[in-house]
N, C-alpha and C positions, 0 to 999 in steps of 0.2 A: 568492392563499393557495397555499401549497405543498401538494402532495398526498402521501400515502403512496407512490403509485406513482413520483412523481418521486424521492423518497429511495430507493426500491427500485432504480430505474434507475441512479443514481449509485452505490449500493453495489455493484451488479453489476458496474459498470465498474471500480471500484476492485478487487474481487476478481479481476477477470479480468486487471488489470495485474499484481497481486501473484501470481496463479497462473502466469502466463507467466514472470515472473522467478523465482519459485522453481524450476520445472522448468529453466529457462536455467542457473540456478546449479548445480543438481545435476549436469546435463550437463557444465558447466564444472569442476566438482570432480573429475570423472573423467578430465579431461585434464591436470590439473596434477601435477606429479611429486613435489613435496616435502610431507611430512607437515604442516608448519606452514601451508603455503598451502592445503592441504585443510582443516585445522581453522579457518582463517579464513573460508573459504567455507561451511563447515558452520555456524559461528557465524552468519554473514549469514543463511542458510536458515532457521535456528531464529528469528532476529529477524524476518524476513519472514513467516514462518508465524504467529508470535504477533501481528504486526499485522494479519494475514488474519482470525485469530479475534476480535481486538478490534473490527475494522471491522464484521464480521457482528453481533457483539453490540450494538454502539452504534448501528448504524442501526435496530436492532429497538426500542431504547429511544427513540431520536429520533422514531420514527414514532408513539409514545405521547404525546409532548409537543407537540402542534400548535401553541400559541400562538407558539413561537420558531422554527419551521420555516423560514420565509422566509430569515432571516439564516444559519441553519444551512446551508441548502441552497446559498447563495451561497458561504459559505467551503468547503463541501465540494466544490463544483464547481471551485473554484480549487485546492484541495489535490489534487483528482483529476487535474487538468491537469498539475500538477507532478509527480505520481507518472508520469504517461505520459511526460512529458519525460525524467525520470531514467532510466526503464525503456528509453527509446530509446537513452541514451547507454551503457547497460550491455552493448550487444551486443559492444563491443570488450573483448576479454578483459584487456588491460592496465590498463584503468581500473575494472575490476569493483569492487574494494572501495571505492573513492571514490564511484562512482555509486550502488552500494547503500546507502552512507550517506545519499546524497541521497534515494533512494527511501524509505528508512526515515524521513527527516525529514519528507517530504512526506506519509507515511501518518500519521504522528503529527500533523500539521496536520488532516487529515480527521478523525481521531479526536477532536481537541480540538474541531472543529466540532460533531461529533455529541454529545459530552458536554455542550456548551453549549446544546443544543436542549431 
C-alpha cells in the first residue's frame, strides 16, 4: 500500500523539476533579444508555474484518497520521470519552446494521475 510519505516524496521531486525549469526559463528570457521570443518564454513560465501550483494542490488531495494510491503513485512516478527527461533537454536554448511543451505535457500526466487517486 502506498503511503502519504511516498506521494509527498514524488510531489517534491516534481516540484523541484518545475522550480529548476522556471528559474532556467527566467534566466533564458533575459538573454533573448526579441520581444516575441521573450513573450513566448514568459508564457511558458506562466504555464510551468500553473502546473507547479496544480501539482502541489492535487498531491494533497491524492493523499486523502488512499484506496487508489497505488495506481496513482505508479502513474505519478512515470510522469515525473518524463518531466525530468524533458527538463534535461531544456538546457539547450534553441530547443526551449519544444522541450517546455514536453515538460508541460509530462506535468499534465502527473496531475492526471493525482486527480484519479
